[in-house]
C-alpha positions in Angstrom: 90.5 146.9 74.3 93.7 146.7 76.3 95.3 143.3 76.9 95.0 142.1 80.5 98.3 141.8 82.2 99.3 138.7 84.2 99.6 139.5 87.9 103.1 139.5 89.3 104.2 136.2 90.9 105.6 136.9 94.3 106.5 133.2 94.7 108.4 132.7 91.4 111.6 131.7 93.2 109.9 129.1 95.4 108.0 127.7 92.4 111.3 127.4 90.5 112.7 125.5 93.5 109.7 123.3 93.6 110.1 122.5 89.9 113.9 121.8 90.4 113.3 119.5 93.4 110.6 117.6 91.6 113.0 117.1 88.7 115.6 115.8 91.1 113.2 113.3 92.6 112.3 112.0 89.2 115.9 111.1 88.6 115.7 108.4 91.3 119.1 106.8 91.8 120.6 108.5 88.8 121.4 107.6 85.2 124.0 105.0 86.1 121.8 103.1 88.5 118.8 103.3 86.2 120.9 101.9 83.4 122.0 99.1 85.6 118.4 98.3 86.5 117.5 98.2 82.8 120.5 95.9 82.0 119.1 93.4 84.5 115.9 93.3 82.5 113.9 95.2 85.1 111.7 98.2 84.8 112.4 101.1 87.2 109.9 102.1 90.0 108.2 104.8 88.0 107.9 102.7 84.9 106.3 100.1 87.0 103.7 102.5 88.4 102.9 103.7 84.9 102.5 100.2 83.7 100.3 99.1 86.5 97.6 101.8 86.8 95.2 103.5 84.5 96.9 106.0 82.2 97.8 109.3 83.8 95.9 108.4 87.0 98.9 108.3 89.4 99.1 111.1 91.9 102.3 110.9 94.0 102.4 111.7 97.7 105.7 112.7 99.2 107.6 113.1 96.0 109.9 115.7 97.5 111.0 113.5 100.4 114.6 112.3 100.5 118.1 112.9 101.8 119.5 116.4 101.1 122.9 118.1 101.6 123.5 121.8 101.9 126.5 124.1 101.8 127.5 126.7 104.4 125.1 129.2 102.9 122.2 126.8 103.2 122.0 126.1 99.5 121.1 122.6 98.2 124.1 120.8 96.9 122.9 117.2 96.6 119.6 115.3 96.8 118.7 111.6 96.8 115.0 110.8 96.8 113.5 108.3 99.2 113.5 104.8 97.7 109.8 104.2 98.4 107.3 105.8 96.0 103.5 105.9 96.7 100.3 107.6 95.8 96.8 107.2 94.7 95.8 105.9 91.3 93.0 104.2 89.4 92.7 100.6 88.2 89.7 100.0 85.9 88.5 103.5 87.1 88.5 102.5 90.8 90.9 104.3 93.2 93.7 102.3 94.8 97.0 103.0 96.7 100.0 102.0 94.6 103.5 101.7 96.0 106.9 100.8 94.4 110.3 100.2 96.0 113.1 102.0 94.1 116.0 99.5 93.9 118.2 102.2 92.3 118.5 104.0 95.6 120.5 101.9 98.0 118.8 98.7 96.8 115.7 99.6 98.7 117.4 99.5 102.1 116.1 101.4 105.1 119.1 103.8 105.3 117.7 105.5 102.1 114.1 105.3 103.1 111.8 107.6 105.0 109.8 105.2 107.1 106.9 107.6 107.5 106.1 107.2 103.7 105.7 103.4 104.2 103.5 104.0 107.2 101.4 106.6 105.5 100.8 104.4 102.4 99.4 101.6 104.5 97.5 104.1 106.7 95.9 105.7 103.6 94.7 102.3 102.3 93.2 101.4 105.6 91.5 104.7 106.6 90.2 105.5 103.1 89.3 101.9 102.4 91.4 101.6 99.2 92.9 98.4 97.7 96.7 98.3 98.2 99.2 97.2 95.7 102.9 96.8 96.7 105.6 96.4 94.1 108.5 95.1 96.1 112.2 95.1 95.0 115.0 94.8 97.6 114.8 94.6 101.3 111.6 96.8 101.2 112.6 99.1 104.0 114.6 96.6 106.0 117.8 97.5 107.8 121.5 97.3 106.7 124.8 97.1 108.4 125.7 100.5 107.0 122.7 102.1 108.6 123.7 100.6 112.0 127.2 102.0 111.6 125.9 105.5 110.8 123.4 105.4 113.8 126.1 104.3 116.2 123.8 102.1 118.1 121.4 99.2 117.6 117.8 98.7 118.7 115.3 96.0 119.6 113.5 95.1 116.4 110.1 96.5 115.5 108.4 97.3 112.3 106.9 100.8 112.2 103.4 100.8 110.5 103.0 97.0 110.7 99.8 97.5 112.6 98.3 99.0 109.4 99.6 96.1 107.4 97.6 93.8 109.7 94.5 96.0 109.6 94.6 96.2 105.8 94.5 92.4 105.6 91.2 92.6 107.5 89.7 95.5 105.5 90.9 95.9 101.9 92.3 93.8 99.1 96.1 93.7 99.3 98.3 92.6 96.3 102.1 92.1 96.4 104.2 91.9 93.3 107.8 90.7 94.0 109.8 92.2 91.1 113.4 91.5 92.1 115.5 90.0 94.9 113.3 90.5 98.0 114.6 89.8 101.5 113.8 90.4 105.1 111.1 93.0 105.6 110.5 93.0 101.8 109.8 89.3 101.9 107.4 89.8 104.9 105.5 92.5 103.0 105.2 90.2 100.0 103.7 87.4 102.1 101.3 89.8 104.0 98.9 90.0 101.2 95.8 88.4 99.8 97.4 87.8 96.4 101.1 87.6 95.4 103.1 87.2 92.3 106.7 86.5 91.3 108.4 86.9 87.9 110.2 83.8 86.8 114.0 84.4 86.7 113.6 88.0 87.9 112.2 87.6 91.4 113.7 85.9 94.4 112.4 85.8 98.0 114.3 84.8 101.1 114.4 85.4 104.8 118.1 86.2 104.3 120.1 86.2 101.0 122.9 84.0 99.8 125.7 86.0 101.5 124.1 85.6 104.9 123.1 81.9 104.3 126.8 81.2 103.4 127.6 81.4 107.1 125.6 78.2 107.5 127.8 76.5 105.0 125.3 76.6 102.2 126.5 77.8 98.8 123.5 79.1 97.0 122.9 81.8 94.4 119.7 83.9 94.5 117.7 81.8 92.2 118.5 78.4 93.8 117.8 79.8 97.2 114.6 81.7 96.6 113.4 81.5 93.0 109.8 81.3 91.9 110.2 77.6 91.2 110.4 77.2 95.0 108.0 79.7 96.4 105.1 79.3 94.0 105.1 75.6 94.8 105.2 75.8 98.6 102.4 78.4 99.2 104.6 81.4 100.0 103.6 83.1 96.8 100.5 82.5 94.8 101.5 82.8 91.2 104.5 82.8 88.8 104.5 84.9 85.6 106.9 85.4 82.7 107.2 89.2 82.8 106.5 92.3 84.8 103.8 93.3 82.4 102.0 90.0 83.0 102.4 90.6 86.8 100.6 94.0 86.4 97.8 92.4 84.4 97.4 89.6 87.0 97.1 92.3 89.8 94.5 94.2 87.8 92.5 91.0 87.1 92.5 89.9 90.7 91.1 93.3 91.9 88.4 93.2 89.3 86.6 90.4 91.3 86.7 92.0 94.7 85.0 95.1 96.2 87.2 98.0 97.2 86.9 97.1 100.9 85.3 94.5 103.1 81.6 95.2 103.3 81.3 97.1 100.0 78.9 95.6 97.5 80.2 93.3 94.8 80.2 94.7 91.2 78.4 92.9 88.4 80.2 92.8 85.0 78.3 93.0 81.7 77.5 89.4 80.6 76.2 88.2 77.2 76.6 84.5 78.1 73.1 83.1 78.6 72.4 81.6 82.1 70.5 78.9 80.4 73.4 77.8 78.2 73.7 74.0 78.3 76.9 72.3 77.6 76.5 68.7 76.3 80.3 68.1 76.5 79.8 67.7 80.3 77.8 64.5 79.7 81.0 62.6 78.8 83.7 64.4 80.8 83.7 62.0 83.8 84.8 58.5 82.9 82.9 55.5 84.2 86.2 54.0 85.4 86.6 55.6 88.8 90.4 55.1 88.7 90.7 57.5 85.7 91.2 61.2 86.0 89.5 63.9 84.0 90.0 67.7 83.4 88.2 69.6 86.2 89.3 72.9 84.6 87.3 72.0 81.5 84.3 71.7 83.8 84.9 75.1 85.3 85.3 76.8 82.0 82.1 75.1 80.8 79.9 76.3 83.6 81.2 79.8 84.3 80.7 82.9 82.2 82.8 82.6 79.1 86.3 84.0 79.7 85.7 84.8 83.3 87.9 82.3 85.2 90.9 83.6 87.1 92.8 80.8 88.9 95.3 81.6 91.7 97.8 79.3 93.3 97.8 76.7 90.6 101.3 75.4 91.4 100.8 74.4 95.0 98.2 72.4 97.0 97.3 71.0 93.6 94.6 68.6 94.9 92.3 71.7 95.0 91.7 74.4 92.4 91.0 77.9 93.7 89.7 80.5 91.3 87.5 83.5 90.9 84.8 83.3 88.2 81.6 85.0 87.2 78.1 83.6 86.9 75.6 85.9 85.1 78.2 88.7 85.6 78.5 88.2 89.4 81.9 87.4 90.9 82.2 84.2 93.0 84.9 82.2 94.7 85.2 78.8 93.1 86.7 75.7 94.8 87.1 72.5 92.9 88.8 69.1 93.4 91.5 68.2 90.9 91.5 64.5 90.2 94.7 64.8 88.1 96.7 65.4 91.3 96.7 62.5 93.7 93.1 61.8 92.7 92.1 65.1 94.3 93.2 64.0 97.8 93.8 66.8 100.2 97.4 67.0 101.4 98.5 69.4 104.1 99.3 72.0 101.5 95.9 71.5 99.8 94.1 72.0 103.0 96.0 75.1 103.8 95.2 76.5 100.3 91.5 75.8 100.8 91.5 77.4 104.2 93.2 80.6 102.9 90.8 80.9 99.9 87.7 80.3 102.0 88.9 83.0 104.4 89.4 85.4 101.5 85.8 84.7 100.2 84.4 85.2 103.7 86.3 88.5 104.2 85.0 90.1 100.9 81.6 88.3 101.0 81.9 86.4 97.7 79.5 83.5 97.3 81.3 80.2 97.1 80.7 77.5 94.4 82.3 74.2 95.2 82.7 71.5 92.5 83.4 68.5 94.7 85.6 65.6 93.8 87.5 64.6 97.0 88.4 61.0 97.8 89.6 62.1 101.3 92.7 63.3 103.1 96.0 62.0 101.8 97.3 58.9 103.6 100.7 57.4 104.2 103.9 58.3 106.1 104.5 61.7 104.4 100.9 62.7 105.0 101.4 61.9 108.7 104.7 63.8 108.8 103.1 66.9 107.4 100.2 67.0 109.9 97.6 66.5 107.1 94.8 65.7 109.6 95.4 68.9 111.5 95.6 71.0 108.4 92.5 69.3 107.0 90.5 69.9 110.1 91.5 73.5 110.2 90.3 73.9 106.6 87.0 72.1 107.5 86.5 74.4 110.5 87.0 77.4 108.3 84.3 76.1 105.9 82.0 75.5 108.8 82.6 79.1 110.1 81.8 80.6 106.7 78.7 82.7 106.5 78.6 83.5 102.8 76.1 81.8 100.4 77.5 78.4 99.4 76.6 76.0 96.6 78.1 72.5 96.1 78.0 70.3 93.0 79.2 66.8 93.7 80.9 65.8 90.4 82.3 62.5 91.6 83.9 61.4 94.9 83.1 62.6 98.4 84.5 60.4 101.1 85.1 60.5 104.8 85.9 63.7 106.8 87.4 65.4 103.8 84.3 64.8 101.8 82.2 66.2 104.6 84.2 69.5 104.3 82.4 70.3 101.0 80.1 72.6 103.1 78.6 73.2 106.5 75.9 70.5 106.6 73.9 72.4 109.3 73.1 75.2 106.9 70.6 75.2 104.1 72.2 73.1 101.3 72.1 74.5 97.8 73.5 71.3 96.5 73.2 69.0 93.5 75.0 66.0 92.3 75.8 64.5 88.9 74.9 60.9 88.2 78.6 60.1 88.6 78.4 61.0 92.3 80.2 58.5 94.5 80.1 59.0 98.2 80.3 57.4 101.6 82.3 57.0 104.8 84.9 55.2 102.7 85.3 53.9 99.2 84.3 50.3 98.8 86.5 49.7 95.7 89.5 47.6 96.7 87.9 46.7 100.1 85.4 44.2 98.9 87.8 41.2 98.9 88.7 42.0 102.5 85.2 42.6 103.7 83.8 39.4 102.1 86.9 37.2 102.5 85.2 34.4 104.4 82.3 34.3 102.0 84.6 34.3 99.0 86.7 31.5 100.5 83.6 29.4 101.1 82.3 29.9 97.6 82.8 27.2 94.9 83.6 30.0 92.4 85.2 32.9 94.2 85.7 35.0 91.0 82.1 34.7 90.0 80.8 35.4 93.5 83.0 38.5 93.7 81.4 39.9 90.5 78.0 39.2 92.0 78.9 41.0 95.2 80.3 44.0 93.4 77.2 44.2 91.1 74.9 44.2 94.2 77.0 46.9 95.9 77.0 49.1 92.8 73.2 49.2 93.1 73.3 50.0 96.9 75.8 52.8 96.3 73.8 54.3 93.4 73.3 58.1 94.0 69.6 57.6 93.3 69.3 55.5 96.5 70.7 58.5 98.4 68.2 60.8 96.6 65.3 58.6 97.7 66.2 59.3 101.3 66.7 63.0 100.6 70.4 62.8 101.7 71.3 64.5 98.5 69.1 67.4 97.5 69.0 66.7 93.7 70.6 64.9 90.9 70.9 66.8 87.7 71.8 66.4 84.1 75.5 67.7 84.0 74.7 69.9 81.0 72.3 71.9 83.3 75.0 72.8 85.8 75.5 76.3 84.6 71.8 77.2 84.8 71.6 75.8 88.4 74.7 77.8 89.5 73.5 81.0 87.8 70.2 80.6 89.7 72.1 80.2 92.9 74.3 83.3 92.4 71.2 85.4 91.4 69.5 84.4 94.6 72.7 85.0 96.7 73.1 88.5 95.2 69.6 89.6 96.2 
């Protein structure tokens, strides 16, 4: 039997050129620039893509795009790839759009970019309903003085493709990882996300960098001007991590709680943590002394599926905890007061954090579980200066506009307008309270002496009379009096909280 011959390849020359050009694009900014990137403790763009997504799942789009030079005979003499790499990939087996700025090519500046790649990446995420992950390093496609010199003219500013950035925020999960000095448009792309991360000591974010700020008479280096210690504590960026590898893992975890696009069904994870699991440690977690704090994160870990809690934004707006968790395998958005920070009072930052998180839950239709301990909006001069009441009302309005299933557990305090923001009272209330529940239009502690001043002054033994008054008021403010009037739906044994919340989530997911 004769051996079958391979057919002649009439396109061998072109395929050779394809292979050569592909190899050139893989060199990025060249050996020297890649070595410099590595010396700064940074991965290069392609290493980042490989570290982020499922193994061998990245399929690049536009890998041959770049700036080329030719000789008089039309032969290629030089090639610099575009400094923006993107394509489709998988995370946990689900398709996403992954992008990475290549700092080794002109520091990510626009004069080395091909803007259509940036536009198409955002367009792909929007039109195919795929989650978007941006790894940002440099100006992220912003302009440069060198570019203006080469153009020979200037222009009225606009951002090509920004319409798709806006659309993506309304349709698909968007993650931004700031992985180096990030200014101008790069900073804007980092902020225009649902979840953002900086690497401590490696990432900086600024509207304009130190050299530009120096014109204002400010002598700052990159870290002091825009380090993660600033922006993960003011709400610009959600989280700070210690390494790029940790940033990749945070991005993967964040996406695991959300559907691929707004309107897609939520995915249930395997769960071997019984819904009926009772935790007796919750019986003693809240101290009787109302002035003492306790660990709300301990409560969250006790009631959610084991190992399922993913907190975001822990370093800012600290009066509220915002986290994803799972109950009986189902993902939920979890809000909780944090009594270790100003007693859980809502500052302007806390209110903004609650507002953003509630909007995120509404967009992707996650049920909300709210563990309530809120003594009210923060008071005082600083609170007035930062427009706390405006920010607080905006957060409350967002909660009242929410349409997703909502459950509240009143752990301790719920006072005033801020306490009323635990849920929309006009909807069905899936709500329970612990026996430690303490609520009202205002706290009576500390105000008794003022309210009963005349009576105390007329008393023969003011100290004894004050004890009697406080004892009487303690009975009046008992949560069981509220339950008698059906102004709280139920009071439960704290150890049963997980079972109640799993029941809620199972009903919500029907």
